[in-house]
NUVEXMI-226818 format. One record per residue: residue in one letter; z, x, y of N, C-alpha, C, O in turn. Coordinates in steps of 0.05 Angstrom, whole numbers, plus 32768, in hexadecimal, padded with zeros to 4 digits. Atoms other than C-alpha are relative to their C-alpha. Example, Ala and Ser with C-alpha at 12.3 -4.5 7.8 and 13.67 -1.06 7.14 Angstrom:
NUVEXMI-226818
A800080127FE8809C80F67FA6800080128018800D80278018;S7FFF7FF07FE8808F81117FEB800E7FF1801680127FFB802C;
***
This chain:
NUVEXMI-226818
X7FED7FED800B87FB8855893B7FF880077FE47FF8801F7FDD;X800B7FFC801B87E0884E88F48007801A7FF27FF7802B7FEF;X7FF77FEA80108809887F88CE80147FF57FED801F7FE07FF1;X7FEC800980148837887A88928018801380038015802B8001;X7FE87FF07FFD887E8891889D8007800C7FE580067FFE7FD0;X7FF97FF38019889288C38868801B800D80018021801E8012;X7FE67FF3800588D888D4885280047FFD7FE27FF77FED7FD5;X7FFB7FFF801D88F488E1880D80137FE97FF8802B7FEE7FF7;X7FF080178009890C889C87F77FF27FF47FE87FDA7FF67FE4;X800A800C80188904887687B67FEB7FEA80067FF17FD88015;X801480157FFD88C3884E87B3800B7FE57FF580177FE57FE0;X7FF8801A800988D1880487AD801E7FFA800580287FE47FFF;X7FE480047FF98919880D87C580027FF4801C7FEE7FF3802B;X7FFB800D7FE6893787EB88017FF9801280187FEC8009802B;X80057FEE7FEA89338828882E7FE2800380057FD98001801C;X801D7FFE7FFE88E9883288207FF47FE6800B7FE27FE7801C;X800B80197FF888DB87E8882880057FFA801E7FF37FF0802C;X7FFA80047FE488FE87E4886C7FF0801380117FE6800C8026;X80117FED7FF288DB882388827FE37FF780027FD67FFB8016;X801B800A7FFF88998804886F7FFD7FE980147FE87FE78021;X800080167FEB88AA87C7889A7FFF800D801C7FEF8004802C;X80007FF27FE588BA87F588D57FE4800C80057FDA800A801B;X801A7FF37FFD8879881B88C97FEB7FEB80067FD87FF08016;X801480157FFC885287DA88C780007FF5801C7FEC7FE98025;X7FFF80097FE4886987C9890D7FEE801080127FE680068027;X80127FEE7FF2883F8803892580078005801E7FF680048030;X7FF77FF97FE5886988138962801980117FFE8028800F7FEB;X7FEA7FEE8000889D88468975801B7FF28005802F7FFA7FFA;X7FE880107FFA88D0881589917FFD7FE47FF47FE87FD87FF6;X8000801A800D88E287D5896C801C7FF48001802F80028006;X7FE6800E8000891987A1896680077FF87FE37FF67FF67FD1;X7FF6800A801A8943878A892C7FF37FE57FFA7FEC7FE07FE3;X800E801980058924874589357FE480037FF57FDB7FF37FE5;X801B7FFB800A88DF87628929800280087FE27FF080007FD3;X7FFD7FF9801C88F8877F88E780087FE77FF07FFE7FE47FDA;X7FF88019800E8919873D88D57FE87FEE7FFB7FE97FDD7FE8;X80188010800588D3871D88DA7FF580057FE47FE67FF47FDA;X80097FFA801B88C6873E889680157FF97FEB801380017FD4;X7FEA800880128905872088777FF57FF37FE77FFE7FFA7FD1;X800A800F801788DE86F188497FF180137FED7FF380117FD4;X800F7FEC801088B1872A8831801380117FF0800F80167FD8;X7FEC7FEF800D88ED8755882180107FF07FEB80177FFB7FD6;X7FF2801180138911871B87FF7FF07FFC7FE77FFB7FFB7FD1;X80118003801788D5871287D18001801A7FEF800080187FD6;X7FFF7FE7800E88D7875C87BF801A80057FF2801C80147FDE;X7FE57FFB800A8922875A87B2800E7FE47FFC80207FDE800A;X7FF6801C8003893087138797801E7FFE7FF9802A7FE97FFD;X7FE38001800889768725877D801280048018802A7FFE8016;X7FEF7FFB7FE9898E873687C380007FE780127FEB7FDF801B;X7FFE80187FF089A786F987E9800B8006801C80117FF3802B;X7FF67FF87FE589BC872088277FEC8013800C7FF2802A8013;X80177FEF7FF88979873A883F8004800B801D7FFF80238021;X7FFC7FF57FE4898A8740888A8015801680008012802A800E;X7FEB7FEC800189C98766887A7FF5801A7FF47FFC80307FFD;X800C7FE8800D89A18795884D7FED800E80137FEB80268014;X80127FF47FEC896D879F8883801080118014800980288019;X7FEF7FF17FED89A487B488B4800B80197FF3800C802F8000;X7FF57FE9800E89C387E288807FEB80167FFD7FF0802D8001;X80157FEC80048980880488737FF7800C801A7FEF8024801B;X80057FF47FE68973880D88BD801580158006800E80298013;X7FEB7FEC7FFC89B6883288BF7FFA80197FEF7FFE802F7FF8;X80087FE98011899F885D88847FEA8010800D7FEB8029800E;X80167FF27FF3895F886D88A98009800F80197FFE80248020;X7FF47FF17FEA8989888088E6800C801A7FF78008802F8002;X7FF27FE9800A89B388AF88BD7FEC80167FF67FF2802D7FF7;X80157FEE8009897388CE88A07FF1800C80187FE0801E8014;X800D7FF67FE8895C88DB88E87FE57FF480067FD67FFF8016;X801A800D7FFC892088AD88E480007FEE80187FEC7FEC8026;X7FFE80137FEB8939887B891680178007801380298016800C;X7FEA7FFE7FED8964887A895480077FE380087FF57FD3800D;X7FF7801B7FF8898E883C896580048002801E801380138028;X7FFE7FFF7FE38987882D89AF80147FEB800B80197FEB8023;X7FEE80157FF889B887F389B17FF37FE580037FDA7FE48006;X800A801B7FFC89B187A889B67FE87FF97FEE7FD57FEC7FF7;X801680078013898487A389787FE6800F80047FD280077FF9;X80187FF07FFA895387D889918001801A7FF1801680277FEE;X80037FE7800F893A881389687FE8800F80097FD680048016;X80167FEE7FF9890C884E89737FFB80137FE9800E801E7FDE;X80077FEC801488E7887889408003801C800D7FFD80208024;X7FFD7FE57FF688F788C289487FE880107FF97FE680288000;
***
């Protein structure tokens, strides 16, 4: 797949960081658990946040609202 997802979000912000994780999976369909596998990496980037999984879910919702992702149910997502 080797492409970089581009949307207008703040570099170094949570939305960009979660989008980078999704992009690194290099597949169109993915699960929440696959994104959670990068939890430690995101925690290092955002050491003041002690609720990383909650923030990941929140940012996946933001990406849904931006039209980047579709939620398929049961922890399943698809890139649009």
